[in-house]
N, C-alpha and C positions, 0 to 999 in steps of 0.2 A: 504494500500500500504506500502511496506517495506520502513522504514525511510531512510535506506542507499541508496536505489534507488532514493528516492526523493532528498536526499542531492547531489548525483552525478548529477542528472538532473539540479538542481539549479546551480551548479558550471559550467556545460556545457553551460547553457543558459547565465550565466554571461560572460563566455568566448566568446560566440557568439555576445552578446551585445558589448563587448569590441572590437571584430573584426570589426563589422559594424561601430562603432564610430571612431575607429582608421583609417580604410581605407577611410572613408569619408574625414577625415582631410588630409590624405596622398595624395589623388588625387587632392584636392583643393589647397594643399600647393606646388605642383610642380611649379617651376619657369619657366619663358620663356626659359632661357638658358638650364635648365635641360630637358625641353620638346624637344628642338632641338637636344640635345645629344641622347635622347631616340629614336627619329626618325632616327638618323644616325646609331644607333647601330644595329648589326646583330643578337643580342640575342632575343629569342622569348619573354621572360618576359618583356624586355624593349619595344619591339614593341607593346606588348599587353597593357602595362601601358600607352603608348602614345595614343593608341586608346581610352582607358578609359578617359584620360584627354580631348580628343577631344569631347567626349559626357559627359562632366562633369555634366550637369544638370540632365541627366537620372541616372547617377551613384549616385549622391547625393540623388535623390528620392529613389533609390533602398536601399541605406544604411539607410535612415530614416524609410522606411517601415520595413526593417529587424530589426532595433533597437526597434521600437515600438512593433513589433510582439513578439519578444523574451522577452521583459520586461513585456508585458501583461501576457504571459505564466508564467513567473517567479513569478509574483505577486500571481497568483493562487496557485502555488506550495508552495510558502513561507507561505501563509495563511494556507494551508492544513498541512504543517509541524508544524507550531506553534500550531494549534488546537490539533494535535495528541500528542505533547510533553508537552506543557505548559498549554493548555486549552484556553478557549475563552477570559479570562481576560488578557492574555498576548499579544493578537493580536495587540493593539495599540503600545505597546512598541516595539514589534518585527517589526512592519511596519516602525517605525521611524529608527530603527537600519539598517534594510535592505535597506531603502531609501538612507541613508548615504553611505552604502557599494556600492550600484549601482552607485551613483554619483562619488565616488572615483575610484572604480575598473573598471566600465564600461564606464565612461565618461572622467573624468579629466585625469587619468593616461594614457589611450590609446591615447587620443588626444594630450597630451603633448609629448608623445614618438613619435607619428607619425609626428608631426610638426617638431621635431628635426631631424628625420631620414626619411623624406618623400619618397625619391627615393628608398632607400633600402627596407623599409617596403612595399611600393607600388609595387615593383617588385615581392616580395614574395607573396603578397596577390592578385596579379592581376588575377591569374587563378581562385581561388575560388570566387572572387568578380565578375568576368565575368560570371561564372556559375550561381551565384545568380541572376545576371541581366537577363540572358537568361530565367531562370525559372520564374522570376517575371515580364517579359517584358509586358504581357497583363495588369497587374495591374499598372505598371509604366506608360503605355500609357494612361490609364484612369485618373490617377492622373495628368499627364501632361496636358491633355485636360481640366480637372477641374481647374487647376492652370491658364491656359491661359484664360479660361472663367471668372474667378474671377478677373484677371488683367484687362480684357477688361471692366468689369463692373465698375472697379475703375479708368478707363481711363488711365491705365498704360500699359507698354510694357515689355515683357520678354526680358532680355538682352541675347545676344548671348555669348557663351563661347569662345570668341576670346582671343588669347594670346597676342594681340597687346597692347603695353604700350600706354596709353593715355598721352596727354601733362600734364594734372593735376597730373597723377601718377608720372611722371618724376620730376615735380616741388616739389611734396611732398617728394620724395626721396632726392632731393637736400637739402630741408629744414631740413629733419631729419639728414642728414649728417653734416650739419652745427651745429645743436643743439647738436649732439653727439661729436662734436669736430673733426670729420674726415675731415672736410673742413674748411679752414679759411674763414673769411668774404669776402675777395677779390675773392677767388676761388668760393664761392657760387654765387657771383654776375656774374662771367664769365659763370658758368654753366647755370644759369638762362637765360642769354642772348642767349646762344647756343640753349637752348630748344625753346626759342621764335623766333629763326631765321627763322623757317618755316612760321611764320606769317609776316615776313618782305616783303614788296612789292618791287619788282625789281626797279620800277621807282623812289623809294625814295632813292636808294643808287647808281644808275648808273650815269655815266656822260652823260648829254643830248647831242643830236646830234650837237647842235650849239656850244658846248664847246669842241668837239673832235678835237684833232690835227691830221691831215691826212698827208699822203704822196700822192701827185698827181700821178696817174698811168702813166702820160706822163713825169714825172720828170727824169732828168738825174742823174747819180750816184753822182756827186758833189752836186746837189740840194737835193738829199736824205740825204746826210751827213749834209748839212746845216740845213735841217729841224729837224734832230735829235738834232743838237747842240742848236737850238733855243728852241725846246720844252722841252729838258732835260728828255725825257721819254726813257725807255729802249726798248719799243715796240711801233710801230705805225701801224695803219691800212692803207692799200693802197686803195685810192678812185678813181674810174673811173667816171669822171663827165659826160661822154657821155652816159653811161648806168645807172648812178645814183646808183651804187652798190659798195660794198667793195669787192675787188678781192683777198685780202689776208692780211697777217700780216708780218711785217719785224722786226727782232730782231737786236739790235745794234751789237751783237757779229758776226752776219753774215757779217756786214760791216767791222768789224775789221779783220776778216779772209781774206776778199777780199783786204783790204789795205795792209796786210802783204804780200800777194802774188803779190802785185803791178798790180792788174788788175781791170777793170771796167766792171763788168758783167751787163747783162740786168736786168731790174727790176724784171721780171718774175722769174729769177733764184734765187733772194734773198727772195722771198715770201714763206710763209708757208700757207696752207689752213686755212681760218678763221672758227671759230666756230660761228654758228648763233643760237640764242635762241629767242623764242617768248617773247613778253613783259609780258605775263602772267605766264611765267615759274617760278617754285619754286626755291629757292636758292639752295636747296639740289640737284635738278636735274642739275643745272648749275655746281655745284662742281663736280658732277659725270662726266659730259661731259668734263670738263676741265682736270680731272684726266685721262680720257680715251684717250684724244688727247695730253696729256702732254703739255698743254698750260695754261697760267695764264690770258688769255684775251678772251673775247667773244663779238660778235656784237649783240646787241639787235634789233630785227626787230618788226615793228608794224603789224597790221592786213592786211595791203596792201603790205607787203613785203619791205617797205622802212626802212631805218636805223632810229631807234628811240633813240639809245644811245649806250654806251659801258660800260661793266662791267669787272672788274678785280678781281683777287683773293685778292688783297690788299683791295678793296672796301668791300668784304665780310668779311675779317678778321676785318676790322675797324668796321663793324656792330656788331661784337661780342665783341671785346676788346675796341671799341670806341677810340676816340682821347682824348687828354687832355681836361678835363672839368673844367669849372669855378665853382664858388660857387653856381650857380643856376642849375648846372647839364647840361648846354648847351655845346656842343662840340665846340671847337675853330673855326672849319670851318663851323659852323652853320650860315646861312644867318642872323639870329637874331643879330649876332655880328656886322653886317654892318649897323644896325639901328642907326641913329644919330639925335639928336634934334638940330634944328636950333634956335628955340625959344620955348616959351610955347605953340604955336599953330601950328608949322610947324616942320616936321621931314623928314629926308631922308630915303627912304626905298629901298632895293635892289629888282630888278625884280624877283630874284630867291626865294624871301621870300614865304614860303608855305602859301597858302590861309587860312588855318586853324589857323596858327600863326598870320597872319594879322588880322583875325577876333577877335582873342583873344586880340591882342594888341590895336586895334582901337575900340573894342566893336561893331563890325559890323556883318552882316550875309551874306557876299558876297558868291556867289555860282556859279560854272561853271560845266557844264557837260563834258567839253573837256579839261580843264586845271587845274593843281594843284597849280600853282604859281600865285603871284600877277601880274607879267608881262604878263602871258598868259591870265589871266582874263581881264586885260586892253586891250590887243590886240583884244579879243573877243568883248569887248564893242565898240572899235573904228571901227572894221571891216576892218582895213587896218593898215599898219605899220606907226605910227605917226613920225613926225619930233621932234627934240628937242624943248622944250619950248611950245609944244602943250599941251592943257589942256582938261580935261574931268571931269565932275562931276558925282559921284556915290553916290546917296543919298545926304547927307549934307557935303560930303568930296570931295574936288577938288584935282585931281592928275595932276602934271605937269611933263612931261618927261624931264630929265636932261642929260641922256646919252643913246646912242644906240650903241650896239656892235654886229656885224655880224647879222644884221636884227632882233635883239631881244632887248627888253627893259632891260637895265642894271640897271638904277636907276631912281627913281621918287621922287618928293617932294609931301607929303600929307599935305594939308592945312585943319586944323581942326577948323579954326576961327568961322565958322558958327555953330559948334557943342558946343564949349565952351561958 
């Protein structure tokens, strides 16, 4: 065979190997934002590249088949070329040299270039790559089945080529940003809290029903003004005791406008429709609902349709930014700050103390299927609303009610004398 022809064939095969290697990297390096832009584009090459990204696993298989095929052919041609020109004794040296050339020219360089210019190269290579995939589709299908079978034998699962960012990916990006100096330590902490916001349970940050300040649906205009003055809130829900429902939300600015016009409108005229969200709603869905209705407050309802609590945008922001924290990392409004020692064996505990915090503090394992707080747990144990100074023993700890507010246990004394 003509040595010139063999040389040209070797160069062409090296170029093909570089093509497959580079396009594999280009398709896998397309970011989520780039993919969205490709989907929105009206250009054919952009739409084609978007389709290739959507079937990333098959395209990677196509590229690997193509790379290995052309490299195998190239090995045979290079061996034939070396034998014809230098003889059999030069084959080992030629093999070493050509291996280095293949790694550099057909692997490292095209991959590095494609990673740097993924979208540009991907668009240009989308048509020939799609043609290769179409031609190799039967082989790709066989390899895909073999891969799935191998994964099944190893008790593993093939990951879908979703473009969705996972929580751990976002946390990693935040960490990298902080390490590279793009984010200050405080900014990193805020972003981490924002990422974890989707895991925050609504009941942990909402105002419980018993602590909500309401406006009575039957209240007069002066009574509404007085309730706002006492509560010091800018917005208050309107509660109808007859139907046991919240009928709307009143903003203090509405009252100011009415006062300026020297009129006393009916309560219904002052209300805005309330936003109702289920107790299991995610924080992000609540933010979306608030933005859609242009309100900063929502009523949380339980599974029976009753009012479970109230959530505001301030509560959500506080969950991200937190309030001022002490040296132990506890927020100033945390019920743990209300814990007070009377002596070495007795301490005052708030009813709002979370049961898990109580267990950690007292080294207990109290559990309730219905309540998250110490007050709720004790109510469940009593089976009725106790009076002040009533006592109940839970294990070796005796609890004494010291204060009841709005039919809920506000504070108790825990006696640990039998434990110590």
